[in-house]
C-alpha positions in Angstrom: 192.7 98.9 18.0 190.9 102.1 17.4 191.7 105.3 15.5 190.2 108.7 16.4 189.8 111.4 13.7 188.8 114.8 14.9 188.7 118.5 14.0 187.2 121.5 15.7 183.6 120.3 15.1 183.6 116.5 15.0 185.3 113.4 16.5 184.9 110.1 14.8 186.2 106.8 16.3 186.9 103.8 14.0 187.5 100.3 15.1 190.2 98.5 13.0 188.1 95.4 13.1 185.8 95.8 10.2 187.0 99.4 9.8 183.8 100.2 11.6 182.7 103.6 12.8 181.8 103.2 16.4 181.4 106.7 17.6 180.6 110.2 16.1 180.3 113.2 18.4 180.5 116.9 18.2 183.8 118.0 19.9 181.9 120.5 22.1 179.3 118.0 23.2 178.9 114.5 24.7 176.0 113.8 22.4 176.6 110.5 20.6 175.1 110.1 17.1 176.1 106.4 16.5 174.3 103.6 18.2 176.2 102.2 21.3 176.0 98.6 20.1 174.1 97.2 23.1 173.9 93.5 22.3 170.5 93.2 24.0 169.2 94.9 20.8 172.0 94.7 18.2 175.7 94.4 18.9 177.1 96.5 16.0 177.4 100.1 15.2 178.1 100.7 11.5 179.3 97.5 9.8 180.5 97.3 6.2 178.6 94.9 4.0 180.9 93.2 1.4 181.0 91.2 -0.9 177.3 90.7 -0.5 174.4 92.5 1.0 171.7 90.7 2.9 171.2 87.0 2.4 171.9 84.5 -0.4 169.4 81.7 -1.0 170.6 78.7 1.0 173.5 81.0 2.1 175.4 79.9 -1.1 176.0 80.8 -4.7 177.6 79.2 -7.8 180.5 80.4 -9.8 182.2 78.4 -12.6 180.1 75.3 -11.6 181.4 75.4 -8.0 179.3 76.1 -5.0 180.5 78.6 -2.4 178.9 79.3 1.0 178.8 82.9 2.2 176.9 84.1 5.2 174.6 87.2 5.6 176.3 90.5 4.7 179.6 88.9 3.8 182.9 88.8 5.7 184.4 92.3 5.6 182.8 93.4 8.8 184.6 90.7 10.7 188.1 91.2 9.2 191.0 93.0 10.7 191.8 96.0 8.5 195.2 97.7 8.2 195.6 101.4 8.7 197.5 102.3 5.6 197.3 106.1 5.6 196.6 108.9 8.1 196.5 112.7 7.7 195.0 115.4 9.8 191.6 115.0 8.2 191.5 111.5 6.7 192.3 107.9 7.5 192.4 105.0 5.1 192.0 101.3 5.9 192.7 98.3 3.7 191.9 94.6 3.6 192.8 92.2 0.9 191.8 88.7 -0.2 193.5 85.9 1.6 193.2 82.1 2.0 190.1 82.5 4.3 188.2 84.8 1.9 189.0 82.7 -1.2 187.3 79.7 0.3 184.1 81.7 0.3 184.8 84.2 -2.5 187.4 83.0 -5.0 188.6 86.4 -6.2 191.6 88.6 -5.7 190.6 92.0 -4.4 191.5 94.9 -2.2 188.9 96.9 -0.3 189.8 100.4 0.8 187.7 102.3 3.4 188.4 106.0 4.0 187.0 108.4 6.6 187.3 112.1 5.9 186.2 114.9 8.1 185.5 118.4 6.9 183.8 120.9 9.2 180.7 119.1 10.5 180.7 116.3 7.8 182.1 112.8 7.9 182.5 111.2 4.4 182.9 107.5 4.2 184.3 106.0 1.0 184.4 102.4 -0.2 186.8 101.5 -3.0 186.8 98.0 -4.5 189.9 97.1 -6.5 189.9 94.1 -8.8 193.3 92.4 -8.6 192.1 89.2 -10.3 192.6 88.1 -13.9 188.8 87.8 -14.3 185.8 89.9 -13.5 184.7 90.3 -9.9 181.0 90.2 -8.9 180.3 92.1 -5.7 177.8 94.2 -3.7 178.8 96.7 -1.1 177.0 98.9 1.4 176.9 100.7 4.7 174.8 99.8 7.8 175.2 102.8 10.1 172.9 102.9 13.1 172.0 106.2 14.6 171.2 106.6 18.2 167.7 107.8 19.1 167.8 108.6 22.8 164.3 110.1 22.9 161.0 108.3 22.4 161.1 106.6 19.0 157.9 108.4 17.8 159.6 111.8 18.4 161.7 111.1 15.3 160.9 111.7 11.6 162.9 111.0 8.4 162.7 113.8 5.9 163.4 112.8 2.4 165.0 115.1 -0.2 162.0 114.5 -2.6 158.3 114.0 -1.8 158.0 110.5 -3.4 155.9 107.4 -3.0 158.2 104.8 -1.4 158.0 101.2 -2.7 159.4 98.7 -0.2 160.1 95.2 -1.3 159.0 92.6 1.3 161.3 89.9 2.7 160.3 86.2 2.7 162.7 83.9 4.5 165.2 86.8 4.3 165.0 86.9 0.5 163.3 89.6 -1.6 159.9 88.7 -2.8 157.8 90.4 -5.5 155.4 91.7 -2.8 155.7 95.4 -2.2 154.4 97.9 0.3 153.6 101.4 -0.7 154.7 104.0 1.9 153.4 107.5 1.4 155.3 110.5 2.7 153.7 113.5 4.3 155.4 116.6 2.9 158.6 114.6 2.2 158.5 113.2 5.7 158.1 109.7 7.3 157.2 109.7 11.0 158.9 106.8 12.7 156.8 104.1 14.3 157.9 100.6 15.2 155.0 99.2 13.2 156.9 100.1 10.0 159.4 97.4 10.9 157.2 94.6 12.1 158.2 92.6 9.0 161.9 93.6 9.2 163.6 96.2 7.1 162.2 98.6 4.5 164.0 97.8 1.3 164.0 100.1 -1.7 165.5 99.1 -5.0 165.6 102.7 -5.9 165.0 106.1 -4.4 164.7 109.4 -6.1 165.9 111.1 -2.9 169.7 111.0 -2.3 169.5 112.7 1.0 167.6 111.9 4.2 167.4 114.1 7.3 166.8 112.8 10.8 164.4 115.1 12.7 164.3 115.0 16.5 161.3 116.7 18.2 160.8 118.8 15.0 164.5 119.9 15.0 166.9 118.6 12.3 169.9 116.9 13.8 171.6 115.0 11.0 171.8 114.9 7.2 172.6 111.6 5.4 173.8 112.0 1.8 174.2 108.9 -0.5 174.3 109.9 -4.1 176.5 107.0 -5.2 174.1 104.3 -4.0 171.1 103.1 -6.1 169.5 100.9 -3.4 168.6 101.6 0.2 167.5 100.0 3.4 166.0 101.4 6.6 165.9 99.2 9.7 165.5 98.9 13.4 164.4 96.3 15.9 161.1 96.8 17.6 161.6 98.8 20.8 165.3 99.5 20.0 166.5 103.1 20.3 168.2 103.4 17.0 167.5 103.7 13.3 169.8 102.3 10.5 170.1 104.2 7.2 171.7 101.8 4.8 173.1 102.9 1.4 173.5 99.8 -0.8 174.8 98.7 -4.1 172.9 95.5 -4.3 170.5 93.6 -2.0 169.5 90.1 -0.8 168.8 87.4 -3.3 165.4 87.4 -4.9 163.2 84.3 -4.4 163.6 83.0 -7.9 167.4 83.5 -8.2 169.4 81.1 -10.3 172.1 81.0 -7.7 174.7 82.1 -10.3 176.5 85.1 -8.7 177.1 86.6 -12.1 173.4 86.7 -12.7 172.4 87.9 -9.2 170.0 90.8 -9.3 171.7 94.1 -8.3 175.2 92.7 -8.5 178.2 94.8 -9.7 180.6 93.4 -12.2 184.1 94.8 -11.9 186.6 94.3 -14.8 190.2 93.3 -14.2 192.7 96.0 -13.3 189.9 98.4 -12.4 188.1 99.8 -9.4 184.9 101.4 -8.3 184.3 103.9 -5.5 181.2 104.8 -3.6 180.8 107.6 -1.0 178.2 108.7 1.6 178.3 111.6 4.0 177.0 112.1 7.5 176.5 115.8 8.4 175.8 116.8 12.0 173.5 119.8 12.2 
């Protein structure tokens, strides 16, 4: 099933599987801003990453002396969400822990995903609710892929702040201590596929909380992510899209203990409490 949310400026289409944004267009144009999901490159559009981001060492972790297996980016992106609320400008989806999730992640939780449109902006909100009697460790993040129909090198990412970017290098899909310094040119990063020859650019922290996509010197999209301390930028070489990924957490580091409560970047949520994180896509 899909749900379409629209106003006079935007139309957003959400797949109930994974509560995944699969299309974002201006209502007066056929221009598509979300990647089409061609499996020849990458068969997704904007998956939700929960309850982990990236890869665990040996695809497993320990909790209370038990070992649990959990695959890359977690299971939320593959689950069927329920549509629990709909108004003219907002839809809210929900998924909760069940027998399948508890085999991989032994916690009682509810995850709410909301999409809200206002003028030319789409705000996506993640709310994690602890329904367990103990703390819940989790990471959560977005993975939206934006379509780049022109030549890749015609695009630039303009950061809010002119900063020196420090990207942590992956080794066997885990974060190493090796870093790569990426200098901006007047706040801007011209896109080339060579940036991604060793997979994603991974930033444990950014000063910028907004990135703009520039197409042939014309700004086309603002991406705002004030609630997210970590960030990834990714594409596949020769693929016509760019992923801007706001994260709370990241892959295991090489020297991880494997104890999920000690995982670097993990969030710890107390019983009977919740945390909410928002990011916004503004079409220019």
